[in-house]
N, C-alpha and C positions, 0 to 999 in steps of 0.2 A: 265228547271231551269231558272229563270229570276232574274235580278238584281232589285234594288230598284225602278228603273224607268220603269220596265216592259220589258226591252230588254232581249232577250235570251242570256245566257252566253255561251252556246255551241249549235251548230247546230246539232251535233251528239254526243251522249254520255250523261253522267250524273254522279252524285256522289251518290253512294248507300252505305248504312250501312247495313251489313248483319250479322246475328247471325248464323254462320255456325253450331254450336252445336245443333241448333233447327231444322235444315233441315234434314229430313229423307224421301227419296223417292226411290222406287225401279225402277220405270220407269221414263223416261225423256219425257215430252210432250211439254215443251216450251224452248225457248232459255235461259231464266232466270234459269230454273231448270238445263239445261245443264251446265251452268257456276257454279251454286251452287254445283252440283255433282262433277265437275272438281276440285273446291276448296277444297271439303271435301275428295275426293278420288284420286286426281291427283298424289300424291307422291307414291301411291301404284300400279299405273297402269303400265303395261308392254308396253313400246313404240313399241314393235314389234308385239304385239297382243292386239290392242285397241278394246274395246267394240264398238258395233254399234252406240251408242249414241255419240261417239267421232269421227265419220267419217264425219267431216266437215273441210273445210279449216282453219277456225278460231281455232278449237280444235287441229288440227295437228300443227299449228303454236304455240299455247299455250303449247302444249306438247314439242315441240322443244325448246321453251324458258325455260320451266321447266327443261328439260334435260341439257341445257346449264348452268342454275343456279346450278343444282345438280352436274354437272361436275366441275364447279368452286369451289363449296363447298367441293367436294371430294378432288380436287387438293389442296385446302387450308388446309384441314385436313391432307393430306399426307405431305404437306410442314411443317406444325406444328409438326407432328409426327417425321419427319426427324430432324427438329431443336431440338426437345426434346431429340431425340436419340443422336445427336451430343453433346448437353450440358451434358447429362449423361456420354457419353464417355470421354469428357474432365474432368469432375468431377472425374470419376474413375481413369483416367490417373494421375490427380493431386494427388489424394489420394495415388495411388500406388507409385508415386514419393516421396511423403512425407514419406510413410512407408519405402521405399528404403533408403532415406536419414537418417531416424531415425535408421534403422537397421545398416547402415554403421557407424553412430556415436556411436552406442552401441558396434559394433565390435571394433572400434578404442579405445573406453574406456576400453573394456575388454583386448585388447592387451596392453594398457598402464598399466592397473592394473597388468597384468601378468608380464610385464617387471619390474614394481615396486616391485612385490613380488620376482622376480628372483634377482633383485638388492639387496633387503633387505636380501634375503637368502645368497647371495654372501658376503654381508657385515657381516652377522652373522657368516658365516664360516670363513671369514678373521679374525674377532675378536676372534673367538674360537681358530684359529691357532695361533694368536698372544699371547693369554692367555696360550696356550699350550707351545709355545716357551718360554714365560716368566717363566712358571712353570718349564720347563726343564732347563732353564738357572739358575733359583734359586736352583734347586736340584743339578745341576752341581757345582754351587758356594758353596753350603753347603757341597757337597762331597769333593770339593777341600779344604774347610776349615777343614773338619774332617781329610783329608789326611795330611794336613800341621800340624794340632795339633798332629796327631799320629806321624808324623815325628819329630816334636819338642819334643814330649814326649820320643820317642825312642832315640833321640839325647841327651836329658837331662839324660836319664838313662845311656847312654854311657859315658857321661861326669862324672857322679858320680861313675862310676866303676873305681876301682883302676887299674892302669896300671901294 
C-alpha cells in the first residue's frame, strides 16, 4: 500500500476488506485462507482441541486473544447480570416495603374504625341508658303524682265524712 507520492505506508501488513459470508473452504492452503477460516469459525473452536490448520504460533496467539476477549465479554455479561439482579432485588424490597407500609396503614385505619365503632356503640348505649333513666324517672314521677292524687282524694273523702 502506497501513499500519493508512492512511498510505502507499511513495510509489513496492509488493509484488507473481506466479505466473510462469501468465504467457504473446507481445507486451508494459504495463510489468507487460514485467517479467513479463523474469522469465520474462531468463536466455535475449542481452544484445547484446535484443528491442524490452527497449529501455528500466530493462530495460537490469535486464539489466546480471542479467549481473552471472550473472557472479558463473559465477565462483562456476568457483571451486568449481577447488577440487574441487584436492581431487581432492590425493586422487590422497595415494593415489599411499600406493601408493608400500606398494610400497616390499613391496619391502623381498621383499628381506628373499630375504635370509632366501639365509641359510637358506647355512646349509643349511654344515650339508651339515659333515655331509660329519664323514662324510669318520668314513670316514677307519674306514679308519685298518682299516689299524691290518690292520697288527696282519700283525704278529701275523709274530710267530707261526718265525724
